[in-house]
C-alpha positions as CSV (number, residue, x, y, z in Angstrom):
1,M,114.6,114.0,70.3
2,R,111.3,115.8,70.6
3,M,109.9,114.7,67.3
4,F,106.3,115.9,67.7
5,E,107.3,119.6,68.2
6,P,106.9,120.5,64.5
7,A,103.3,119.1,64.5
8,L,102.5,120.7,67.9
9,R,103.4,124.2,66.5
10,Q,100.5,123.7,64.0
11,L,97.9,123.1,66.7
12,Q,95.7,125.9,68.1
13,Q,97.0,126.5,71.7
14,G,94.4,126.1,74.4
15,E,91.6,124.7,72.3
16,W,90.5,121.6,70.5
17,S,92.4,121.1,67.2
18,V,93.8,118.4,65.0
19,F,97.0,117.9,63.1
20,G,96.8,115.3,60.3
21,P,96.1,112.6,59.5
22,T,99.4,112.1,57.7
23,S,102.0,109.5,57.0
24,F,104.3,109.1,60.0
25,L,107.3,108.3,57.7
26,R,106.6,111.3,55.5
27,Y,106.3,113.5,58.6
28,L,109.7,112.2,59.9
29,H,111.3,112.8,56.5
30,E,109.9,116.3,56.1
31,N,111.2,117.3,59.5
32,D,114.6,115.8,59.2
33,F,114.2,112.9,61.7
34,D,115.9,109.6,61.0
35,S,113.2,107.0,60.7
36,R,115.7,104.2,61.3
37,R,116.0,105.4,64.9
38,V,112.3,105.6,65.5
39,E,110.0,102.8,66.7
40,T,106.8,103.8,65.0
41,A,104.4,101.7,67.2
42,A,105.9,103.0,70.5
43,M,105.6,106.6,69.3
44,I,102.1,106.7,67.8
45,S,100.2,103.8,69.4
46,V,100.3,104.4,73.1
47,D,98.2,102.4,75.6
48,S,98.6,104.6,78.7
49,I,99.2,108.3,79.5
50,D,102.7,107.7,80.8
51,R,103.8,106.3,77.4
52,L,103.0,109.5,75.6
53,A,106.0,111.4,74.4
54,P,107.0,114.1,77.0
55,E,106.3,117.0,74.6
56,L,102.8,115.7,74.0
57,R,102.1,115.5,77.8
58,E,103.5,118.9,78.3
59,A,101.3,120.3,75.5
60,G,98.2,118.4,76.5
61,A,98.0,116.6,73.1
62,M,97.0,113.1,72.2
63,V,98.4,110.9,69.4
64,L,96.3,108.4,67.5
65,R,97.4,105.7,65.1
66,L,95.0,105.6,62.1
67,G,96.0,102.7,59.9
68,K,97.3,102.8,56.4
69,A,98.5,106.2,55.2
70,E,96.8,107.8,52.2
71,D,99.4,110.5,51.6
72,G,102.6,108.6,51.8
73,P,104.2,105.3,52.9
74,G,103.5,103.3,56.0
75,T,101.1,104.2,58.9
76,Q,99.2,107.5,59.3
77,F,98.7,109.4,62.6
78,A,97.0,112.4,64.0
79,L,97.6,114.7,67.0
80,I,94.6,116.0,68.9
81,G,95.3,119.3,70.8
82,T,93.1,119.8,73.9
83,P,92.2,122.8,76.1
84,G,94.0,121.2,79.0
85,R,91.9,118.0,78.8
86,L,94.4,115.3,77.8
87,E,92.9,113.0,80.4
88,D,89.7,112.9,78.5
89,F,91.5,110.3,76.2
90,F,92.3,108.0,79.1
91,L,90.7,105.9,81.8
92,I,92.6,106.9,84.9
93,D,92.6,104.1,87.5
94,E,92.8,106.3,90.5
95,T,89.7,108.1,89.4
96,I,87.6,105.2,88.0
97,F,88.4,102.6,90.7
98,T,85.6,103.7,93.0
99,Q,85.1,100.6,95.2
100,P,87.6,101.2,98.0
101,Q,87.5,97.8,99.8
102,P,88.0,94.5,97.9
103,E,85.3,91.9,97.9
104,V,86.5,88.3,98.3
105,F,85.0,86.3,95.5
106,Q,84.0,82.7,96.2
107,P,83.9,80.6,93.0
108,G,80.6,78.9,92.7
109,L,82.0,75.5,91.6
110,N,84.1,72.6,92.9
111,M,87.5,74.0,93.6
112,R,89.0,70.9,92.1
113,N,88.1,72.4,88.7
114,L,90.4,75.4,89.4
115,L,93.3,73.3,90.7
116,P,95.4,73.7,87.5
117,Y,95.5,77.5,88.1
118,Y,96.8,77.0,91.7
119,L,99.6,74.6,90.6
120,L,101.4,77.3,88.6
121,P,104.4,79.0,90.2
122,K,103.7,82.3,88.4
123,F,100.6,83.8,86.9
124,T,100.6,85.3,83.4
125,E,98.1,87.9,82.2
126,R,96.3,85.3,80.1
127,C,96.2,82.8,82.9
128,M,94.6,85.4,85.2
129,V,92.0,86.3,82.6
130,N,91.2,82.6,82.1
131,L,90.8,82.2,85.9
132,A,88.4,85.1,86.0
133,F,86.2,83.4,83.4
134,A,86.5,79.8,84.7
135,S,85.7,80.8,88.3
136,G,82.6,82.8,87.3
137,L,84.1,86.1,88.5
138,I,83.5,87.8,85.1
139,G,79.8,86.8,85.0
140,Y,79.3,87.9,88.6
141,A,81.0,91.3,88.2
142,L,79.0,92.1,85.1
143,G,75.7,90.9,86.5
144,L,75.0,88.2,83.9
145,D,71.8,86.3,84.2
146,E,73.8,83.1,84.5
147,P,77.2,84.2,86.1
148,W,78.7,80.7,85.9
149,P,79.8,79.1,83.8
150,T,80.9,81.8,81.3
151,A,82.4,80.5,78.1
152,A,86.1,81.2,77.5
153,P,86.4,84.4,75.4
154,A,87.6,84.7,71.8
155,T,90.7,86.7,71.2
156,G,92.6,87.9,68.2
157,A,93.4,90.7,65.8
158,G,92.4,91.9,62.4
159,T,92.5,94.7,59.9
160,F,89.6,97.2,60.1
161,T,88.4,100.4,58.5
162,F,86.0,102.7,60.3
163,S,85.5,106.4,61.0
164,F,85.0,108.1,64.4
165,L,84.9,111.5,66.2
166,P,88.0,112.1,68.4
167,Y,86.0,114.6,70.5
168,P,82.5,116.2,70.3
169,G,82.1,118.5,67.4
170,A,85.3,117.4,65.6
171,K,85.4,116.3,62.0
172,P,85.5,112.5,61.7
173,L,88.8,110.7,61.5
174,Q,89.3,107.7,59.3
175,H,91.0,104.6,60.6
176,V,92.1,102.9,57.3
177,A,92.8,99.2,57.0
178,G,94.7,99.3,60.4
179,Q,95.5,96.5,62.8
180,V,93.2,96.2,65.8
181,E,94.0,93.8,68.6
182,I,91.1,92.4,70.7
183,D,92.1,90.9,74.1
184,A,88.7,89.2,74.6
185,I,85.2,89.2,73.2
186,F,82.4,87.1,74.6
187,V,78.6,87.0,74.7
188,G,76.6,86.9,78.0
189,R,72.9,87.1,78.7
190,R,72.0,90.1,80.9
191,G,68.5,91.3,81.6
192,G,67.2,88.5,79.3
193,Q,69.2,89.9,76.3
194,D,72.3,88.6,74.6
195,T,75.0,91.2,75.1
196,V,78.5,91.4,73.4
197,F,81.3,92.3,75.8
198,V,84.6,93.5,74.5
199,M,87.5,93.5,77.0
200,E,90.9,95.1,77.3
201,S,93.1,93.6,80.1
202,K,96.2,95.0,81.7
203,M,98.5,93.4,84.2
204,G,100.3,95.3,86.9
205,R,100.0,98.1,89.3
206,R,97.4,100.9,88.9
207,G,97.9,103.3,86.0
208,S,95.7,104.2,83.0
209,L,94.3,102.9,79.8
210,A,94.0,104.8,76.6
211,K,90.3,104.9,75.6
212,H,91.0,104.0,72.0
213,K,92.2,100.6,73.1
214,L,88.6,99.7,73.9
215,A,86.9,102.1,71.4
216,Y,88.8,100.8,68.3
217,A,87.8,97.2,69.1
218,V,84.1,98.2,69.5
219,W,84.1,100.3,66.3
220,A,85.8,97.4,64.4
221,L,83.1,94.9,65.5
222,I,79.9,97.0,65.8
223,S,78.7,96.4,62.3
224,K,78.9,92.6,62.9
225,V,76.9,92.2,66.1
226,G,73.5,93.1,64.7
227,S,71.0,94.5,67.2
228,R,72.9,93.1,70.3
229,P,74.2,95.7,72.7
230,I,78.0,95.9,72.8
231,V,79.7,96.8,76.1
232,P,83.4,97.8,76.6
233,V,85.1,96.3,79.7
234,Y,88.5,97.2,81.2
235,L,90.1,94.6,83.4
236,R,93.2,95.4,85.6
237,L,95.0,92.3,87.0
238,R,97.5,91.8,89.8
239,H,98.6,89.1,92.1
240,G,100.4,88.9,95.4
241,N,100.1,88.1,99.1
242,G,98.3,84.8,98.3
243,Q,95.6,86.5,96.2
244,V,94.7,87.3,92.6
245,I,93.3,90.9,92.4
246,F,90.8,92.0,89.8
247,D,89.6,95.5,89.0
248,L,86.8,95.3,86.5
249,V,85.3,98.5,85.0
250,E,82.2,98.4,82.8
251,C,82.1,101.4,80.3
252,Q,79.6,103.1,78.1
253,W,79.3,106.0,75.6
254,N,77.5,109.1,76.7
255,G,77.8,110.4,73.1
256,A,79.5,109.5,69.8
257,A,83.1,110.6,70.3
258,L,86.1,108.8,71.6
259,T,86.3,111.1,74.6
260,D,82.7,110.3,75.5
261,L,83.6,106.8,76.7
262,T,83.1,106.7,80.5
263,C,83.0,104.2,83.2
264,V,79.7,103.3,84.8
265,R,80.6,100.5,87.3
266,H,83.7,99.3,89.1
267,K,84.1,95.9,90.9
268,H,87.1,95.3,93.1
269,L,87.4,91.5,93.6
270,V,90.0,89.1,95.0
271,V,90.3,85.4,94.7
272,D,92.3,83.7,97.6
273,L,94.9,81.2,96.6
274,P,95.3,78.0,98.7
275,E,98.5,77.7,100.6
């Protein structure tokens, strides 16, 4: 079932173009797809390039979930056609992980304070994120003025409305009262200035991260942080062979559009686990 093909036929081949936004349920009905057999979130809210529908990857098109539909029921979505530049919407690990050899991180505190982490038979994603904060690894990797201790991050979700450019020169898209999940947000002092860091974490082998997973969180919060800088951070987590492995990527915007989000620094760190 290649449900995006009707929308893809309305994009301009080989150049930047947009289909939508429109109600996903209305789109399914108008094109004779059974909405009862479709998992909306899985189809229009993808977090990595390999989760895109095959017809979108083949056509070089991105799908974006855009909150509450204004022309029908449920959630709205848009497709962005690209001139062969689908990867502009993703952070690709093999490209952005630039530090080839891992650095062994030595926590700057009494190891007794980390003992609870080492007693667990299996690490969850949240546990590894907490270890990164408790050990001072996050503060070290981001070059904070006081790398340790770094307070535990806040996490949560909310409903947010904001507008943004999907690519330079595009007309703004509106994200309307849509759910945005925030893996972690914390404040650290860097260069003598309080800085807000927004983090998206992923567990497992190398892959990719859709840029909107970070960008939506930043756009949802930016009006609330005042004059403080806000920095997107991507954290990839793995464990094995007696180590917890952290790939931390600090990002920035080189412009105003979603595709302008780029990485500026990668730290490849490991924490040895006691036997």
